[in-house]
BADODREN-990406 format. One line per field, with one value per residue (C-alpha): x, y, z; chain; residue in one letter. Coordinates in Angstrom, 2 decimals, decimal comma, m for minus. Layout:
BEGIN
east	c(X / ...)
north	c(Y / ...)
up	c(Z / ...)
mol	c(A / ...)
type	c(a / ...)
This chain:
BEGIN
east	c(52,41 / 53,44 / 50,16 / 49,97 / 53,28 / 52,12 / 48,73 / 50,94 / 53,40 / 49,92 / 48,61 / 51,44 / 52,56 / 48,65 / 48,76 / 52,24 / 50,78 / 47,37 / 49,76 / 51,46 / 48,34 / 46,84 / 50,28 / 50,78 / 47,60 / 47,24 / 51,25 / 52,89 / 55,42 / 57,09 / 59,65 / 60,56 / 59,90 / 62,02 / 65,21 / 65,31 / 64,84 / 67,60 / 70,06 / 69,10 / 69,76 / 73,07 / 73,81 / 73,14 / 74,57 / 78,41 / 76,09 / 74,23 / 78,25 / 78,88 / 76,52 / 76,68 / 80,61 / 79,85 / 76,47 / 78,95 / 81,94 / 79,63 / 78,06 / 82,15 / 82,71 / 79,65 / 80,54 / 84,55 / 82,73 / 81,30 / 84,43 / 85,79 / 83,41 / 83,17 / 86,61 / 86,35 / 83,74 / 85,35 / 88,30 / 86,86 / 85,24 / 88,55 / 89,78 / 87,12 / 87,40 / 90,66 / 89,93 / 87,27 / 89,95 / 92,27 / 90,10 / 88,86 / 92,55 / 93,19 / 90,38 / 92,00 / 95,04 / 94,05 / 91,87 / 94,52 / 96,95 / 94,66 / 94,33 / 98,30 / 98,99 / 96,03 / 97,47 / 100,81 / 101,02 / 104,02 / 102,63 / 103,58 / 100,94 / 100,09 / 98,30 / 95,91 / 96,93 / 94,63 / 91,54 / 90,34 / 87,13 / 86,00 / 83,86 / 86,54 / 88,33 / 88,28 / 91,73 / 93,76 / 97,09 / 98,88 / 102,48 / 104,76 / 106,88 / 109,22 / 111,59 / 109,21 / 108,92 / 105,18 / 105,17 / 102,83 / 99,34 / 99,96 / 96,64 / 95,45 / 93,61 / 91,74 / 90,51 / 90,35 / 91,36 / 88,71 / 90,20 / 89,51 / 92,10 / 95,36 / 98,25 / 98,45 / 101,07 / 104,39 / 106,89 / 109,89 / 107,65 / 104,12 / 102,29 / 98,43 / 95,27 / 93,19 / 89,70 / 87,51 / 84,98 / 87,48 / 86,14 / 89,04 / 89,58 / 88,45 / 88,82 / 88,09 / 86,18 / 84,17 / 80,40 / 80,99 / 77,33 / 77,24 / 78,35 / 81,19 / 80,59 / 82,93 / 82,85 / 84,24 / 83,63 / 84,05 / 84,03 / 82,97 / 78,82 / 78,04 / 80,66 / 78,98 / 80,47 / 79,05 / 79,81 / 79,68 / 79,68 / 78,86 / 77,14 / 73,03 / 72,47 / 73,85 / 71,89 / 72,37 / 71,00 / 70,74 / 73,29 / 76,03 / 79,57 / 82,87 / 85,72 / 88,86 / 88,83 / 92,79 / 92,94 / 93,85 / 97,96 / 98,89 / 95,97 / 95,64 / 92,53 / 90,35 / 90,25 / 86,57 / 85,08 / 81,42 / 77,96 / 75,56 / 73,00 / 70,65 / 70,87 / 70,14 / 69,63 / 68,30 / 66,97 / 68,05 / 71,87 / 74,63 / 75,03 / 74,12 / 75,43 / 74,65 / 75,06 / 77,74 / 78,03 / 81,11 / 82,97 / 84,25 / 82,96 / 85,23 / 84,21 / 85,98 / 89,77 / 92,76 / 95,14 / 94,83 / 97,97 / 99,36 / 99,81 / 103,46 / 105,67 / 107,05 / 111,12 / 113,00)
north	c(203,08 / 201,80 / 200,68 / 197,92 / 197,03 / 195,87 / 194,51 / 192,53 / 191,13 / 190,70 / 188,31 / 186,69 / 185,20 / 184,18 / 182,23 / 180,75 / 179,58 / 177,83 / 176,35 / 175,00 / 174,24 / 172,35 / 170,09 / 169,25 / 168,06 / 165,49 / 164,84 / 166,02 / 168,17 / 165,18 / 164,46 / 167,84 / 167,53 / 164,31 / 165,36 / 169,01 / 166,68 / 164,73 / 167,83 / 169,14 / 165,62 / 165,48 / 168,90 / 168,90 / 164,88 / 167,03 / 169,11 / 165,44 / 163,89 / 166,35 / 166,37 / 162,65 / 162,54 / 165,04 / 163,07 / 160,05 / 161,81 / 163,21 / 159,54 / 158,49 / 161,85 / 160,49 / 156,72 / 158,49 / 160,87 / 158,52 / 155,89 / 158,85 / 159,79 / 156,26 / 156,09 / 159,47 / 158,09 / 155,29 / 156,76 / 159,18 / 156,10 / 154,75 / 158,57 / 159,72 / 155,21 / 155,77 / 159,44 / 157,85 / 155,08 / 157,25 / 159,51 / 156,40 / 155,39 / 158,73 / 159,20 / 155,95 / 156,66 / 160,39 / 158,55 / 155,77 / 158,91 / 160,73 / 157,86 / 156,79 / 161,00 / 160,47 / 157,05 / 156,35 / 153,33 / 152,08 / 150,44 / 149,44 / 150,09 / 147,96 / 146,99 / 143,81 / 141,38 / 138,69 / 137,81 / 134,37 / 133,09 / 129,63 / 127,57 / 127,48 / 130,89 / 134,15 / 135,90 / 138,59 / 138,56 / 141,44 / 143,20 / 143,31 / 140,85 / 139,63 / 142,40 / 144,91 / 143,80 / 142,33 / 139,33 / 136,76 / 138,14 / 142,05 / 143,40 / 144,66 / 148,20 / 150,25 / 153,90 / 155,47 / 152,54 / 149,69 / 146,37 / 143,55 / 141,30 / 139,73 / 138,26 / 134,83 / 133,50 / 135,72 / 135,54 / 137,75 / 140,09 / 138,90 / 137,67 / 136,84 / 138,38 / 136,50 / 138,68 / 138,17 / 137,21 / 133,89 / 130,51 / 130,35 / 134,06 / 134,99 / 138,54 / 139,71 / 142,47 / 145,06 / 146,56 / 149,98 / 149,42 / 151,24 / 147,80 / 147,20 / 144,02 / 141,48 / 137,99 / 136,78 / 137,95 / 135,20 / 134,61 / 131,92 / 132,43 / 132,31 / 135,19 / 136,54 / 137,98 / 137,52 / 137,94 / 134,84 / 134,80 / 137,96 / 137,37 / 137,22 / 139,54 / 142,71 / 144,94 / 145,11 / 147,13 / 146,76 / 150,22 / 149,42 / 149,66 / 146,85 / 147,49 / 145,33 / 144,48 / 144,12 / 140,78 / 139,09 / 138,82 / 141,30 / 143,43 / 146,75 / 147,43 / 150,09 / 149,44 / 149,47 / 146,27 / 147,07 / 147,35 / 145,24 / 144,52 / 142,08 / 140,52 / 136,91 / 136,36 / 132,89 / 132,60 / 129,31 / 130,02 / 131,76 / 133,52 / 136,15 / 136,25 / 138,82 / 139,00 / 142,12 / 144,53 / 144,65 / 148,52 / 147,70 / 146,53 / 142,85 / 142,24 / 145,57 / 146,36 / 147,82 / 149,43 / 147,71 / 149,64 / 146,37 / 147,59 / 146,46 / 146,27 / 149,22 / 149,24 / 149,95)
up	c(52,84 / 56,28 / 56,94 / 54,39 / 54,91 / 59,03 / 57,19 / 54,64 / 57,55 / 59,61 / 57,21 / 56,66 / 59,53 / 60,55 / 57,14 / 58,52 / 61,63 / 59,58 / 57,40 / 60,55 / 61,99 / 59,21 / 58,02 / 61,83 / 62,20 / 59,20 / 60,63 / 57,36 / 59,23 / 60,63 / 57,54 / 58,92 / 62,68 / 62,56 / 61,17 / 63,17 / 66,48 / 65,93 / 64,81 / 68,23 / 70,11 / 67,97 / 68,75 / 73,00 / 73,66 / 73,83 / 76,96 / 78,35 / 78,37 / 80,56 / 82,26 / 82,64 / 84,21 / 86,77 / 87,84 / 88,10 / 89,91 / 92,34 / 92,91 / 93,30 / 95,58 / 97,63 / 98,25 / 99,51 / 101,58 / 103,38 / 103,80 / 104,69 / 107,48 / 108,24 / 109,22 / 111,15 / 113,01 / 114,01 / 115,10 / 117,28 / 118,56 / 119,65 / 120,49 / 123,28 / 124,94 / 125,30 / 126,86 / 129,01 / 130,27 / 131,38 / 132,93 / 135,21 / 136,14 / 136,66 / 139,08 / 140,14 / 141,21 / 142,62 / 145,42 / 146,02 / 146,29 / 148,62 / 150,61 / 151,35 / 151,87 / 154,89 / 155,87 / 157,10 / 155,04 / 151,66 / 149,31 / 145,58 / 142,48 / 140,07 / 136,84 / 136,16 / 133,82 / 133,44 / 135,85 / 136,68 / 137,43 / 137,96 / 140,83 / 143,40 / 142,69 / 141,95 / 140,95 / 139,69 / 138,40 / 138,97 / 137,31 / 140,06 / 142,37 / 144,79 / 142,80 / 144,08 / 147,55 / 147,53 / 149,63 / 150,71 / 152,42 / 151,60 / 151,32 / 147,53 / 148,07 / 145,13 / 145,10 / 149,12 / 151,21 / 149,55 / 150,20 / 147,86 / 148,13 / 149,37 / 147,59 / 147,51 / 145,32 / 144,03 / 141,74 / 140,43 / 139,11 / 139,07 / 142,03 / 142,25 / 143,80 / 146,19 / 145,80 / 148,89 / 146,65 / 146,26 / 147,49 / 149,90 / 151,09 / 155,34 / 156,56 / 159,35 / 160,03 / 161,87 / 161,59 / 162,00 / 164,25 / 167,46 / 169,32 / 166,55 / 165,78 / 164,77 / 161,99 / 159,74 / 155,91 / 153,15 / 149,71 / 147,30 / 148,24 / 143,97 / 143,67 / 146,25 / 149,68 / 153,12 / 157,09 / 159,23 / 162,94 / 164,48 / 167,48 / 167,28 / 170,36 / 168,79 / 165,82 / 162,43 / 160,14 / 156,36 / 154,96 / 158,09 / 156,58 / 157,37 / 157,81 / 158,12 / 162,27 / 162,12 / 163,16 / 159,92 / 159,72 / 157,51 / 157,46 / 159,10 / 161,00 / 159,28 / 154,98 / 153,52 / 152,65 / 151,85 / 153,25 / 154,18 / 152,42 / 154,23 / 157,90 / 157,91 / 161,88 / 162,74 / 166,52 / 167,40 / 166,21 / 167,94 / 165,33 / 162,68 / 159,61 / 156,58 / 153,13 / 151,73 / 148,78 / 148,28 / 148,14 / 144,35 / 141,58 / 141,76 / 138,37 / 136,95 / 138,54 / 136,27 / 138,77 / 142,54 / 144,96 / 147,18 / 150,98 / 152,01 / 155,63 / 156,29 / 156,10 / 159,32)
mol	c(A / A / A / A / A / A / A / A / A / A / A / A / A / A / A / A / A / A / A / A / A / A / A / A / A / A / A / A / A / A / A / A / A / A / A / A / A / A / A / A / A / A / A / A / A / A / A / A / A / A / A / A / A / A / A / A / A / A / A / A / A / A / A / A / A / A / A / A / A / A / A / A / A / A / A / A / A / A / A / A / A / A / A / A / A / A / A / A / A / A / A / A / A / A / A / A / A / A / A / A / A / A / A / A / A / A / A / A / A / A / A / A / A / A / A / A / A / A / A / A / A / A / A / A / A / A / A / A / A / A / A / A / A / A / A / A / A / A / A / A / A / A / A / A / A / A / A / A / A / A / A / A / A / A / A / A / A / A / A / A / A / A / A / A / A / A / A / A / A / A / A / A / A / A / A / A / A / A / A / A / A / A / A / A / A / A / A / A / A / A / A / A / A / A / A / A / A / A / A / A / A / A / A / A / A / A / A / A / A / A / A / A / A / A / A / A / A / A / A / A / A / A / A / A / A / A / A / A / A / A / A / A / A / A / A / A / A / A / A / A / A / A / A / A / A / A / A / A / A / A / A / A / A / A / A / A / A / A / A / A / A / A / A / A)
type	c(m / a / n / k / s / k / t / k / t / f / f / t / i / f / f / v / i / i / f / v / i / v / f / n / h / f / h / l / l / n / f / i / e / k / p / f / i / a / v / i / d / w / s / l / k / p / v / n / n / v / k / t / y / f / k / k / s / k / q / v / l / t / e / e / d / k / n / t / l / e / q / l / k / q / q / n / q / v / a / l / t / n / i / k / l / l / n / e / e / n / d / e / l / k / k / e / l / n / f / f / l / e / n / d / y / e / h / i / g / a / i / v / l / s / r / t / i / n / p / l / g / t / t / l / m / i / d / k / g / s / k / n / g / i / s / l / d / n / p / v / v / v / g / g / g / i / l / i / g / r / i / t / k / v / e / d / d / r / s / v / v / r / l / i / n / d / n / s / s / a / i / g / a / t / i / m / n / g / e / r / s / i / g / l / v / e / g / g / y / g / l / g / v / r / m / n / y / i / p / q / n / e / i / v / t / p / g / d / t / i / i / s / s / g / l / t / a / g / i / p / r / g / l / i / i / g / n / i / e / v / v / d / k / q / p / h / e / p / f / q / q / a / v / i / t / p / a / a / d / l / g / y / i / n / l / v / a / v / i / i / p / k / k / s)
């Protein structure tokens, strides 16, 4: 009986398969297939809607994440820039402090408010003036005693600094060579700096350091000015000249110190 039942089942399945193959071959099952597919699509529609919803939500979330990340990136860039500026200012203040601890000068710290560059001059405006004890011709330094100019105009709460590359700047200087050659450091050469009136017979070499000589009123000896870059020596001239590279970047100054006379 069991064998007959298995045989019957086998033939039933066999004939059903043959039936489906034949009917499908002659497209006789379309009237059943289309409604069946429609029922399946209808039943899966809620699932597809949910998938579409989450896909759109993911896209919106991605755009929001992009905007948030961009904002965080900008904030991070601002923060890093501020930290960098603070570190630079801190280093500058440390150098100035060490210089004034090693030298017996009275000084006033100041912030640069503005900068003026034109064919006739190069100046800075600082936020300290006569109320703070600043007066005309006070030398102005940065870092470890680097001379950048001197005061040429004073108001109650602000002053003007004429930089050493200004057209009207002239400061007595000494070259730290064997002869300790003296001369005059002048600006205005295409916003560059030169040292003039160096005795012709003295040896001047590129790289030599130049300091203030103390021969200009109000400016003490020993403030660093720069280094000789090129020597211009003409055989029949009484003096030689030199192009100078300033020790400080005159185009990027934010903090300065003004050396003032000691109070008696």
